[in-house]
C-alpha positions in Angstrom: -35.5 11.3 4.9 -37.4 12.9 7.9 -37.5 9.1 9.2 -33.9 8.3 8.9 -32.9 11.5 10.5 -35.1 11.3 13.5 -34.0 7.8 14.1 -30.4 9.7 13.8 -31.2 12.0 16.5 -33.0 9.5 18.5 -29.6 8.0 18.6 -30.7 4.7 17.0 -28.4 2.9 14.3 -29.3 2.4 10.9 -28.8 -0.8 9.1 -26.5 -0.9 5.5 -29.1 0.2 3.4 -30.9 3.1 5.4 -27.5 4.5 5.8 -26.8 3.8 1.7 -29.8 5.9 1.9 -28.9 9.1 4.3 -25.4 8.8 1.9 -27.1 9.4 -1.2 -29.3 11.9 0.2 -26.5 14.1 1.4 -24.5 13.4 -1.9 -27.6 14.4 -4.4 -28.4 18.1 -2.3 -31.6 16.8 -0.7 -30.3 17.4 2.8 -29.6 20.9 4.3 -26.3 22.2 5.5 -28.1 22.1 9.1 -29.4 18.5 8.7 -26.4 17.7 7.2 -24.2 19.1 10.4 -26.7 17.8 13.0 -26.4 14.4 11.3 -22.6 14.3 11.1 -22.2 15.8 14.8 -24.7 13.3 16.2 -22.7 10.3 14.2 -19.1 12.1 15.7 -20.9 12.2 18.8 -22.3 8.3 19.7 -20.1 6.4 17.0 -20.6 4.8 13.9 -21.2 1.4 13.3 -20.0 -0.9 10.4 -23.4 -1.3 8.9 -23.6 2.6 8.7 -20.1 2.8 7.6 -20.1 0.2 4.9 -23.6 2.0 3.7 -22.2 5.3 3.6 -18.8 4.4 1.8 -20.7 2.4 -0.8 -23.0 5.2 -1.9 -19.6 7.4 -1.8 -17.8 4.7 -4.2 -21.4 4.8 -6.4 -21.5 8.1 -7.3 -17.7 8.9 -7.6 -15.7 8.7 -10.9 -13.5 5.9 -11.1 -10.0 5.0 -12.3 -9.2 2.7 -15.1 -5.7 1.0 -14.6 -4.1 -2.7 -15.1 -1.3 -2.1 -11.9 -1.0 -4.8 -9.5 -0.6 -3.9 -6.8 -1.7 -0.6 -6.3 -1.5 1.0 -3.0 -3.0 3.8 -1.6 -1.0 5.9 1.5 -4.1 7.7 2.5 -5.2 8.4 6.2 -7.9 10.2 7.9 -6.2 13.2 9.5 -7.5 14.9 12.5 -5.0 13.7 14.9 -3.9 17.1 15.8 -0.7 16.6 15.8 0.4 19.1 12.7 3.1 16.6 11.1 4.6 17.2 7.9 2.8 14.5 5.7 4.5 12.0 5.4 2.0 9.7 3.3 2.4 12.2 0.7 6.7 12.0 1.0 5.7 7.9 1.2 4.0 7.7 -2.3 6.7 10.0 -4.1 9.1 7.8 -2.7 7.8 4.5 -3.3 6.3 5.5 -6.5 9.9 6.5 -8.0 10.9 3.0 -7.4 8.2 1.5 -9.3 5.5 0.6 -6.7 2.2 2.0 -7.9 0.7 4.5 -5.8 -2.9 5.9 -6.3 -2.9 8.7 -3.8 -6.1 10.0 -3.0 -6.3 13.1 -0.7 -8.0 16.9 -0.1 -6.8 19.7 1.4 -7.2 20.7 4.8 -10.5 20.8 6.8 -9.6 19.5 10.1 -5.5 19.6 10.3 -3.1 22.2 9.2 -1.9 21.1 5.6 -3.7 18.5 3.5 -2.0 16.6 0.5 -3.1 18.6 -2.0 -2.1 21.7 -0.1 1.7 19.9 0.4 1.9 19.2 -3.2 1.3 22.4 -4.4 3.9 23.9 -2.4 6.1 21.6 -3.7 4.8 22.5 -7.7 3.5 19.1 -7.8 0.5 19.0 -10.5 -2.9 17.7 -9.0 -4.6 16.0 -11.8 -7.9 17.8 -12.9 -9.4 14.9 -14.5 -9.4 11.0 -14.9 -7.7 10.9 -17.9 -4.5 13.0 -16.6 -4.7 10.5 -13.7 -4.8 7.9 -15.9 -1.6 8.9 -18.1 0.3 9.9 -14.8 0.0 6.4 -13.3 0.7 4.5 -16.4 3.7 7.2 -17.1 5.1 7.6 -13.6 3.4 5.2 -11.2 1.7 7.7 -9.2 -1.3 9.2 -9.6 -2.8 12.2 -7.1 -6.7 12.0 -7.0 -7.8 15.2 -5.7 -11.4 14.3 -3.3 -13.3 16.9 -4.9 -13.0 15.8 -8.7 -13.9 12.1 -8.2 -16.3 12.7 -5.1 -17.7 15.9 -7.2 -21.2 15.2 -5.2 -19.0 16.0 -1.6 -19.8 20.0 -2.7 -22.9 19.7 -1.3 -22.1 18.4 2.5 -18.4 20.9 2.3 -19.7 23.7 3.7 -21.2 21.7 7.0 -17.8 20.0 7.0 -15.9 23.0 6.6 -18.3 25.2 9.5 -17.6 22.5 11.8 -14.3 22.1 11.6 -13.7 18.8 13.2 -13.1 15.4 12.0 -15.9 13.8 10.9 -17.3 10.5 9.4 -15.7 11.6 6.3 -12.1 11.3 7.6 -13.0 7.4 7.8 -14.7 7.3 4.8 -12.1 9.0 2.4 -9.1 6.5 2.6 -12.3 3.5 2.3 -13.5 5.0 -1.0 -10.3 5.1 -3.1 -11.4 5.9 -6.9 -9.0 3.7 -8.2 -10.4 0.6 -5.8 -7.4 0.0 -4.7 -7.3 -3.6 -2.9 -3.7 -2.5 -0.9 -3.7 0.2 1.4 -2.1 1.7 4.1 -4.0 4.0 6.4 -3.2 5.7 9.4 -6.2 6.1 12.0 -6.4 8.9 14.3 -7.5 6.6 16.8 -7.4 2.6 16.9 -10.6 2.6 18.9 -12.5 3.0 15.5 -9.5 1.0 13.3 -11.2 -2.2 13.7 -14.1 -0.9 12.4 -12.8 0.6 9.4 -11.0 -3.2 9.0 -14.4 -4.9 9.3 -15.5 -2.1 6.7 -13.0 -2.4 4.4 -13.6 -6.2 3.7 -17.0 -5.6 3.4 -15.8 -3.7 0.8 -13.2 -5.9 -1.1 -9.9 -4.6 0.4 -7.3 -7.1 0.0 -4.8 -6.5 2.5 -5.0 -3.2 4.6 -3.0 -2.0 8.2 -4.7 0.4 9.9 -2.0 2.5 11.9 -1.9 4.6 15.0 1.2 6.1 17.0 1.3 5.7 20.9 1.6 9.7 20.2 -1.7 10.2 18.9 0.1 10.5 15.3 -2.2 8.7 12.2 1.1 7.2 10.9 3.9 4.7 12.1 5.5 6.7 14.8 8.6 7.1 15.7 8.3 8.1 18.9 7.4 5.3 20.5 5.2 1.9 19.9 2.3 2.1 17.0 -0.9 0.0 16.9 -2.1 -1.7 13.9 -5.0 -3.4 12.8 -4.4 -5.6 9.7 -6.8 -6.9 7.2 -5.0 -9.8 5.2 -7.5 -12.0 3.0 -10.4 -11.2 5.6 -8.8 -12.1 8.5 -8.5 -9.6 11.1 -5.3 -8.8 13.7 -4.2 -6.4 16.2 -0.4 -6.1 16.7 2.1 -3.1 18.1 5.9 -2.4 16.7 8.3 0.0 17.8 10.5 1.7 15.3 13.1 -0.5 16.5 11.4 -3.5 15.7 11.6 -2.1 11.9 15.4 -1.1 12.0 15.1 2.6 12.5 15.8 5.1 15.6 13.2 6.4 18.1 13.0 10.6 17.4 11.4 13.3 18.7 7.6 14.7 17.7 9.3 18.2 17.0 11.4 17.3 14.8 8.4 16.5 12.2 5.6 19.3 13.0 5.2 21.7 11.0 3.1 25.7 11.1 2.5 25.6 7.4 2.1 23.6 4.0 5.2 25.2 2.8 7.1 23.9 6.0 5.8 20.2 5.0 7.0 20.7 2.1 10.6 21.6 2.9 10.9 18.6 5.0 9.7 16.2 2.6 12.2 18.0 0.3 14.8 17.6 2.5 14.1 14.4 3.2 14.2 12.5 -0.6 16.9 14.7 -1.1 18.9 12.8 1.5 19.0 15.9 3.8 17.2 16.7 6.8 16.4 15.1 10.4 16.6 12.3 11.4 13.5 12.1 12.7 12.0 13.2 9.6 13.9 10.2 7.8 13.1 7.7 10.0 9.5 8.0 10.0 9.6 8.1 6.2 11.4 4.8 6.1 9.3 3.2 8.6 5.8 3.7 6.9 7.2 3.1 3.5 8.6 -0.4 4.9 4.8 -0.6 5.9 3.5 0.3 3.0 6.0 -2.4 0.8 4.5 -5.1 3.5 1.3 -4.0 2.6 1.7 -4.7 -1.4 3.0 -7.7 -0.8 6.5 -6.1 -1.7 8.6 -7.0 1.4 7.5 -10.0 4.0 7.4 -8.1 7.0 7.5 -4.4 7.5 11.6 -4.4 9.0 12.5 -6.1 5.5 9.8 -3.2 3.6 11.7 -0.5 5.7 15.1 -1.7 4.7 14.0 -1.8 1.1 12.9 2.0 1.6 16.2 2.8 2.6 18.1 1.4 -0.5 15.8 2.9 -2.3 15.8 6.6 -0.7 19.8 6.2 -1.0 19.5 5.5 -4.7 17.5 8.9 -5.1 14.5 7.5 -6.3 12.1 9.3 -4.5 14.1 12.5 -5.4 14.3 11.9 -9.1 10.5 10.9 -8.7 10.4 14.7 -7.8 12.1 15.8 -10.1 10.6 14.1 -12.8 7.1 15.6 -11.2 8.5 19.4 -11.3 11.8 20.4 -12.3 10.9 24.1 -12.1 10.1 23.9 -8.5 13.0 21.9 -8.0 15.4 24.6 -9.2 13.5 27.3 -6.8 13.7 25.1 -3.6 17.6 24.0 -4.0 
């Protein structure tokens, strides 16, 4: 352990197997909180290599509880978080909308660590139950095409690094690893990335981990989502090939909007926007950013040929009430309280 830590302190990189060993030591509590904090800080400062990310992710996957299913395609809309823009939980709204239209979604997420509200926080505010066991999650996925996998349940060894992450209060390598360690082993993923400079590394890591198709997206305004305020940058992994391109809201058939219209201060604010969008109300910017990202998810899942086609399909789902019907299935009492 000391040898590996010294190498990291000296800004030398680790091989994939060495990174696997370091993450295993973190996951088993062999490293103190101070050592974990130091390692995370140094990696954040110098940047992680693809070999290190692959080794870390493999170790996390090996230590995790696995979800068994027969769904295909199965998509995740998990993002890195840490973009600092404090928008409502767009990927969670997308997951509810798409699953309500029959598209299976295994949503991986956590409570807030480096942002105002995490996916678990907003689901709590919406009254949507977070499954506490793999059996419950498997049952929800089978019955409603949606399960939410609360990261601490499936990555229980993360308890050994939780204190260090919380004390740092900033994004770390775990923001990058979370979307790459889905317990259901999703092969199609829409991953919001807080910085496109790490998107290619994440794409190469996902390729190493067997992901078939994934979009790593960053808004020009810093969103770890496809944005409605201007261009978004996309790094696409598709059957081993990696390409990079940009897209605007108008390219996907929606109008540009304002960032302030989709920003929130609390999980309750985020829940209210999601509720209103799924109900067919709310502001145009919030509706359009959900449609845009849902369109990208449908393209990633292979259900749409293009992001624009996917956005058109998502609009049909929203107008039919698929998302709101799904929300009522998930929690009828909460719906009545928010009306």
